[in-house]
C-alpha positions as CSV (number, residue, x, y, z in Angstrom):
1,M,-16.2,-0.5,-24.2
2,P,-17.0,-3.8,-23.4
3,I,-19.8,-4.9,-21.1
4,S,-19.0,-5.6,-17.6
5,P,-19.5,-9.3,-16.2
6,D,-21.7,-7.9,-13.5
7,L,-24.3,-6.1,-15.6
8,L,-24.3,-9.4,-18.2
9,E,-25.3,-11.5,-15.0
10,I,-28.1,-9.5,-14.3
11,L,-29.3,-8.8,-17.9
12,V,-32.3,-11.1,-19.4
13,C,-34.1,-10.8,-22.8
14,P,-37.0,-8.4,-22.0
15,M,-39.3,-10.8,-23.4
16,G,-39.0,-13.9,-21.9
17,K,-36.7,-13.3,-19.3
18,S,-34.1,-15.8,-20.3
19,E,-30.2,-15.3,-20.0
20,L,-28.2,-13.5,-22.5
21,L,-25.0,-14.9,-24.5
22,L,-22.4,-12.2,-25.2
23,D,-21.4,-12.3,-28.7
24,G,-19.1,-9.4,-29.7
25,E,-20.7,-6.4,-29.7
26,R,-24.2,-7.9,-29.2
27,L,-26.2,-9.8,-26.9
28,I,-28.1,-13.5,-28.2
29,C,-31.3,-14.5,-26.3
30,K,-30.1,-18.2,-25.4
31,R,-34.2,-19.4,-25.5
32,C,-35.6,-17.2,-28.2
33,G,-33.1,-15.7,-30.5
34,P,-33.4,-12.0,-30.6
35,V,-29.9,-10.3,-31.3
36,F,-29.6,-7.0,-29.1
37,Q,-26.8,-4.8,-30.6
38,I,-24.5,-2.8,-28.1
39,K,-23.7,0.5,-28.9
40,D,-20.8,2.5,-27.2
41,G,-20.6,-0.1,-24.3
42,I,-24.7,0.2,-24.1
43,P,-26.7,-2.9,-24.6
44,I,-30.0,-1.6,-26.8
45,M,-32.8,-4.0,-24.9
46,L,-35.4,-2.7,-26.8
47,I,-37.2,-5.8,-28.5
48,E,-38.4,-3.1,-31.0
49,E,-34.7,-2.4,-31.9
50,A,-33.7,-6.1,-32.0
51,E,-33.0,-8.5,-34.9
52,L,-35.3,-11.2,-35.1
53,P,-34.3,-14.7,-35.3
54,A,-34.5,-16.9,-38.7
55,G,-38.1,-17.7,-39.3
56,C,-39.7,-15.2,-37.2
57,K,-41.2,-12.1,-39.0
58,S,-42.4,-10.5,-35.9
59,I,-42.3,-10.4,-32.4
60,Q,-45.3,-12.5,-31.9
61,D,-43.3,-15.3,-34.0
62,L,-40.7,-15.8,-31.2
63,P,-40.9,-18.9,-29.1
64,C,-41.4,-17.0,-26.1
65,V,-44.4,-15.6,-27.3
66,K,-45.9,-18.3,-28.9
67,A,-45.1,-20.3,-25.7
68,G,-47.1,-17.5,-23.5
69,D,-43.9,-17.1,-21.5
70,A,-43.3,-13.5,-22.9
71,K,-43.7,-10.8,-20.4
């Protein structure tokens, strides 16, 4: 089940509140890079469940956290 364009328009990264890119069955933060899976049409937006980008061993390594932009 695909995500509706209306939902995609309001979803943001839970850390830095940046825009997300839809890539198949996942959403990717355009700024800091964590990957959020979509299961049964529902985006799993928990940062603890996200796949961290290369070079990030923990949530504290995300660029938005290091810059102090994470909420």
